[in-house]
N, C-alpha and C positions, 0 to 999 in steps of 0.2 A: 818528467815528470820537473819541478825544481825546487832546490829545496828553501826551506824558508825560515828564516833566526826563531830562535825559542820565541817566546812570550813570556814576560820580557825578556831582552835580551841580557844574559849575565852578562855580557863587558859592560854595559849601559844601563845596569841597574843597581841601583844605590840603596843598599840594605834597609829595610824600616824597623821600627826599634820593635815591632810589634813582629815580623820575620825573625830576627835577630832571637828574642825570647823563645821563638817558636820553635827555632834548631834547636837552642840551649835545650828546651822543654827534651827534645828528643835527645841530646846529648846525655843528659842527664839522668835519663833511663836506662841508657846501654851502659852508664856510668854504674849507675846503681845496681844493676842486674851483677858487674863484674864486683862490684864489693861485696855482694851478699858470698858471693865463693867464699872470701878470707872469712867472713862471718861463718861460714859454717865448719872452714880449717879451725878455727877458733874454738868452736863446741865441740870437732872432733879432739882436739887437744887435753879441752875443760873433761870428756869421760874416758879420754886416755890415764889418766894419771897425774900426781903431782910432778913429776920429770916430764914429761909433755906439756904441761901448761904452763910449766918454768920459762923454758923452751918457747915456747909462745908467746909467752910475754918477754923476754928476753926479745924477739925478735919484732913484736908490735912495740916495743919501747926504741927501737930506735927512728930516731931525728926526722928519717924520711918517712917513714910509716907514722908517724903520728900527724905528718904534712898532710899527708895521701887522708888518714882518717877524718881531719879536719877539712877535707877540702870535701870526702864521700861525705861529711855532716850537710856539708853545703849545701853538694847536689841532692841531696835528701829534703831538704826544708826548701829549698826552691822548686823543687818537683814537687810537693806538697803543694808549698802555695800557689803554683802554677794552674797544676791539679784545681784546687779549688775555684781559681779564675776563671778555668775554660768549663767548670760545672755550672758559674754563673751564667758564662754566655748561653751555656746551653739553657737558660731561661728566657733568652734575651735581651739579658742587661748590661750595660758596659760593653753596646756597639758602636757608640760614635767616637770618635778620633778623640777628644779629648777624654773619656772616660776611659778610652784602651790603652793611652798612653798614662795617665796617670795612673792604673790599675795594673801598670808593668811596673812602674815606678814601685807603688808598692810594694809587689811580691820581690822583687829585690831586694828593697831594704829589709825587709819583713823575713827573708831565709836570711839577710847577714846578722842581722839580729840576733834571729835564734839560734843560728850557731856562734855566734859569742858569748849568748846565755849558757847555751852546753858547753860549749870549750870552757870560759870564765870560772867555770863552778866545777870543774870536772880536774881542773890541771893545776 
């Protein structure tokens, strides 16, 4: 039996906008799962008393952690907006190439704007 290449072959395949957004949707889902662990640790610190909460607050205030929280927020909004886009696809809408590309751009812009609104108001 001869081995045939995968279709489309990964060495010659040029990623398309929708495939990149699909991969990003899956990646943000994993990131949200991991970030949720941090939220649980924060809730445990809150329940653990003032000293535990102060330690967690100091940890979360580190610039690297703030950057990770901003990235987590961006992942949250991207995943939410792209999930809504997928729900629209489930109704049969936005399937033609132009609409799919435009809706993908709207998802990315909306996620960036929503993240900026949240962090612009909190920092």
